[in-house]
C-alpha positions in Angstrom: -11.5 32.3 1.9 -8.7 33.1 -0.6 -6.2 35.7 0.6 -5.4 38.8 -1.4 -1.8 37.6 -1.7 -2.9 34.3 -3.2 -5.2 36.0 -5.6 -2.4 38.3 -6.8 -0.1 35.3 -7.3 -2.8 33.5 -9.3 -3.4 36.5 -11.5 0.4 36.9 -12.0 0.6 33.2 -12.9 -2.2 33.4 -15.5 -0.6 36.5 -17.0 2.7 34.6 -17.3 1.0 31.7 -19.0 -0.6 34.0 -21.4 2.7 35.6 -22.3 4.4 32.2 -22.5 1.7 31.1 -25.0 2.4 34.2 -27.2 6.1 33.5 -27.1 5.6 30.0 -28.3 3.2 31.0 -31.1 5.8 33.7 -32.2 8.4 31.0 -32.2 6.3 28.8 -34.6 4.8 26.4 -32.1 1.3 25.2 -32.5 -0.5 25.6 -29.2 -2.7 22.6 -28.4 -4.0 23.3 -25.0 -3.7 25.6 -21.9 -4.1 24.5 -18.4 -4.9 20.9 -19.3 -6.2 18.9 -16.4 -5.5 15.3 -15.8 -6.1 13.1 -12.7 -2.3 13.5 -11.9 -2.4 17.3 -12.1 -2.5 20.3 -14.4 -0.2 21.1 -17.4 0.4 24.7 -18.0 0.8 24.7 -21.8 0.9 21.9 -24.4 2.3 22.7 -27.8 3.6 20.9 -30.9 6.6 21.8 -33.0 7.5 19.5 -35.8 7.4 15.9 -34.5 7.7 17.0 -30.8 5.0 17.2 -28.2 6.2 20.0 -25.9 5.0 20.2 -22.3 5.7 23.7 -21.0 5.9 24.6 -17.3 5.6 28.3 -16.7 7.0 30.0 -13.5 6.9 33.7 -12.5 9.0 34.7 -9.5 11.0 37.7 -8.3 14.2 36.3 -9.8 14.8 34.0 -12.8 16.9 31.7 -10.7 14.1 31.4 -8.1 11.7 30.5 -10.9 14.1 27.9 -12.1 14.6 26.3 -8.7 10.8 26.3 -8.0 10.4 23.4 -10.4 11.3 20.6 -7.9 12.0 17.0 -8.8 8.7 16.1 -7.2 6.9 18.6 -9.5 8.7 17.2 -12.5 7.6 13.7 -11.8 4.0 15.0 -11.4 4.3 16.8 -14.7 5.6 13.7 -16.4 2.7 11.6 -15.0 0.2 14.2 -16.2 1.8 14.3 -19.6 1.7 10.5 -20.0 -2.0 10.5 -19.1 -2.7 13.4 -21.5 -0.9 11.7 -24.4 -2.5 8.3 -23.6 -6.0 9.8 -24.1 -5.0 11.2 -27.5 -3.9 8.5 -30.0 -2.8 11.1 -32.6 -0.2 12.4 -30.2 1.4 9.0 -29.3 3.9 8.9 -32.2 5.3 12.3 -31.2 8.5 12.6 -29.1 7.9 14.3 -25.8 10.0 17.3 -24.6 9.7 19.2 -21.3 10.4 22.9 -21.5 10.0 25.7 -19.0 9.4 29.4 -19.5 10.6 31.6 -16.6 9.5 35.1 -15.8 10.9 37.7 -13.4 10.3 41.5 -13.2 12.6 43.6 -15.4 14.1 40.5 -17.1 13.5 39.0 -20.5 11.5 35.7 -20.3 13.7 32.7 -20.5 12.6 29.7 -22.6 14.5 26.7 -21.7 14.1 23.9 -24.2 14.5 20.4 -22.9 14.7 21.7 -19.4 14.8 18.2 -18.0 14.9 14.7 -19.2 12.7 12.2 -17.3 14.5 9.4 -15.6 13.8 6.1 -17.5 12.1 3.3 -15.7 15.2 1.2 -16.2 17.4 3.8 -14.5 15.1 4.0 -11.5 15.0 0.2 -11.2 18.8 -0.1 -11.4 19.3 2.3 -8.5 
């Protein structure tokens, strides 16, 4: 059974994703998909702007900094794997550069759209360490 607290958090998350999609559209992005599921996990929003495929993680917390910190290195790797699987299944998207953005929400604050929120570690960098 799902708790009332969990249900409210899910509703708040869906609302944040809806607002984030509107923000992207108003900024001239072409929204390709919402809540895309892959075997590695779910991607909140997928958009395109110019020659960039933009993977957007949306977080809503009580404070902007808490939202920013909630995207952990583990979660980033999961998002990167999901994005790779998503793009691999769509040949038309393969030539596009990929960028990871985040849109953060907190009560009584303007939403924060952080372009290029992180850059994935290259395989070479991981192997070198």
